[in-house]
C-alpha positions as CSV (number, residue, x, y, z in Angstrom):
1,E,0.0,0.0,-0.1
2,K,1.0,3.6,-0.6
3,M,2.0,5.6,2.4
4,P,0.0,8.8,2.9
5,T,1.7,12.0,2.1
6,P,2.3,14.6,4.7
7,N,-0.5,16.7,3.2
8,E,-2.9,13.9,3.4
9,M,-1.9,13.2,7.0
10,F,-2.3,16.9,7.9
11,V,-5.8,17.1,6.3
12,A,-6.9,13.9,8.0
13,T,-5.5,14.9,11.4
14,L,-7.1,18.4,11.1
15,A,-10.4,16.7,10.2
16,A,-10.1,14.5,13.2
17,L,-9.4,17.4,15.5
18,T,-12.3,19.4,14.2
19,A,-14.6,16.4,14.7
20,V,-13.5,16.0,18.3
21,Q,-13.9,19.7,18.8
22,T,-17.4,19.7,17.4
23,A,-18.4,16.6,19.5
24,L,-17.0,18.2,22.7
25,E,-18.8,21.5,22.0
26,N,-22.1,19.7,21.3
27,K,-21.7,17.6,24.5
28,Q,-21.1,20.8,26.5
29,Q,-24.1,22.5,25.0
30,Q,-26.3,19.5,25.8
31,Q,-25.0,19.4,29.4
32,Q,-25.7,23.1,29.8
33,Q,-29.3,22.6,28.5
34,N,-29.9,19.6,30.9
35,D,-28.6,21.3,34.0
36,D,-30.9,23.3,36.1
37,P,-29.7,26.3,38.0
38,A,-29.7,24.5,41.4
39,T,-27.5,21.8,40.0
40,M,-25.1,24.2,38.2
41,M,-24.2,25.7,41.6
42,Q,-22.7,22.4,42.7
43,E,-19.3,21.3,41.7
44,Q,-19.2,20.1,38.1
45,S,-16.3,17.7,38.3
46,S,-18.8,14.9,37.8
47,P,-18.6,12.2,35.1
48,S,-19.1,14.8,32.3
49,M,-15.9,16.7,33.2
50,N,-14.0,13.5,33.6
51,D,-15.3,12.3,30.2
52,T,-14.1,15.5,28.7
53,A,-10.7,15.2,30.3
54,S,-10.5,11.6,29.1
55,E,-11.4,12.5,25.6
56,L,-8.9,15.3,25.6
57,E,-6.2,13.1,27.0
58,N,-6.8,10.0,24.8
59,T,-7.8,11.6,21.5
60,V,-6.7,15.2,21.2
61,I,-3.1,14.8,22.7
62,P,-2.1,12.1,20.3
63,L,-3.6,14.0,17.3
64,L,-1.8,17.2,18.3
65,E,1.4,15.2,18.5
66,I,0.8,13.9,15.0
67,L,0.1,17.4,13.8
68,R,3.3,18.7,15.4
69,R,5.5,16.0,13.7
70,I,4.0,16.7,10.2
71,L,4.0,20.5,10.3
72,P,7.6,20.9,9.1
73,Y,6.8,18.7,6.1
74,V,3.6,20.5,5.3
75,A,5.2,24.0,5.7
76,N,8.2,23.0,3.6
77,Y,8.9,25.5,0.8
78,G,9.3,22.5,-1.7
79,N,5.8,21.3,-0.8
80,N,4.0,24.0,-2.9
81,R,5.5,26.7,-0.7
82,G,3.5,25.6,2.3
83,A,0.3,26.7,0.6
84,L,-1.8,24.0,2.4
85,L,-0.7,25.2,5.9
86,A,-1.0,28.8,4.9
87,H,-4.6,28.1,3.8
88,Q,-5.6,26.0,7.0
89,L,-3.6,28.1,9.5
90,G,-6.9,29.7,10.7
91,T,-8.4,26.3,11.3
92,V,-5.3,25.1,13.1
93,S,-5.1,28.2,15.3
94,R,-8.8,28.0,16.1
95,S,-8.5,24.5,17.2
96,L,-5.4,25.2,19.4
97,R,-7.1,28.2,21.0
98,L,-10.3,26.2,21.7
99,F,-8.3,23.3,23.3
100,V,-6.4,25.9,25.5
101,A,-9.8,27.2,26.7
102,M,-11.0,23.6,27.3
103,A,-7.9,22.8,29.3
104,Y,-8.3,25.8,31.5
105,A,-12.0,24.9,32.0
106,L,-11.1,21.6,33.6
107,P,-10.8,21.5,37.3
108,A,-7.3,21.8,38.5
109,G,-7.6,20.9,42.1
110,T,-8.8,22.0,45.5
111,P,-7.4,24.9,47.6
112,D,-5.4,22.6,49.9
113,G,-3.3,21.6,46.8
114,K,-4.8,18.2,46.4
115,H,-6.5,17.2,43.2
116,G,-10.2,17.1,43.2
117,R,-10.5,13.5,42.0
118,K,-9.0,10.8,44.4
119,K,-8.9,7.9,41.9
120,R,-5.4,7.5,40.5
121,L,-5.0,6.7,36.8
122,N,-1.9,4.8,35.5
123,N,-0.7,5.8,32.1
124,N,1.5,3.7,29.9
125,D,4.6,5.6,30.8
126,G,4.4,4.2,34.3
127,N,3.8,7.5,36.1
128,N,0.7,8.0,38.2
129,H,-1.4,11.0,37.4
130,T,-4.6,12.4,38.7
131,G,-7.7,12.6,36.6
132,A,-8.7,15.8,34.9
133,A,-5.8,17.9,36.4
134,S,-3.2,15.8,34.7
135,G,-5.2,15.7,31.5
136,A,-5.3,19.5,31.4
137,N,-1.6,19.9,32.1
138,A,-0.7,17.3,29.5
139,L,-3.0,19.0,27.0
140,L,-1.4,22.4,27.7
141,R,2.1,20.9,27.4
142,Q,1.2,19.4,24.0
143,I,-0.5,22.6,22.8
144,L,2.7,24.4,23.7
145,K,4.9,22.0,21.7
146,T,2.6,22.1,18.7
147,T,2.2,25.9,18.7
148,T,6.0,26.3,19.1
149,T,6.6,24.1,16.1
150,L,4.0,26.0,14.1
151,L,5.6,29.3,15.0
152,L,9.0,28.0,14.0
153,V,7.9,26.8,10.5
154,P,5.2,29.2,9.2
155,P,4.9,29.6,5.4
156,S,6.1,33.0,4.2
157,S,2.6,33.9,3.0
158,V,1.1,33.8,6.5
159,S,0.4,37.2,7.9
160,E,1.9,38.6,11.1
161,K,-1.7,39.2,12.4
162,D,-2.5,35.5,12.1
163,V,0.8,34.5,13.9
164,A,0.1,37.1,16.6
165,K,-3.5,35.7,17.1
166,L,-2.1,32.2,17.5
167,L,0.6,33.4,19.9
168,H,-1.8,35.4,22.0
169,G,-4.4,32.7,22.1
170,T,-2.2,29.8,23.0
171,I,1.3,30.4,24.4
172,I,1.0,33.8,26.2
173,P,-1.9,32.9,28.4
174,M,0.1,30.0,29.7
175,F,2.7,32.4,31.3
176,H,0.2,34.7,33.0
């Protein structure tokens, strides 16, 4: 079988990220419609937040890593001067900015410094992590890596305004 080209992998990865983004937004809207005001006042680190954290950790992080690895090939001058990336930069930027917002929306922990969820999860790397908090941190680290790669290899046709929007919507909030 023929191996997919970097452009094909880029398009497929972007489509998958967009589909996950849409599914998470729909789930969030459904959750908000189903919650009454009395329930919304209570802590929301219920199964829906943990499902979102799990979805982000198990689906979005690997997709962002694939995206990070293929960006230099898609942006390469010899690859039609990076036209595909230049054309899709808005979509990539929007997805990265949305996932930053989702990561910050996940519960980080309680005031005493302990994580809100007691159940320990064991990842394949052998390290123990705590539920949504580690998912949010891992997602933010992956977004930082992906955005940094994107900022290092932008096609020359990308405007400074688009790059600034990406930078201010992803990396800069992480340092405030």
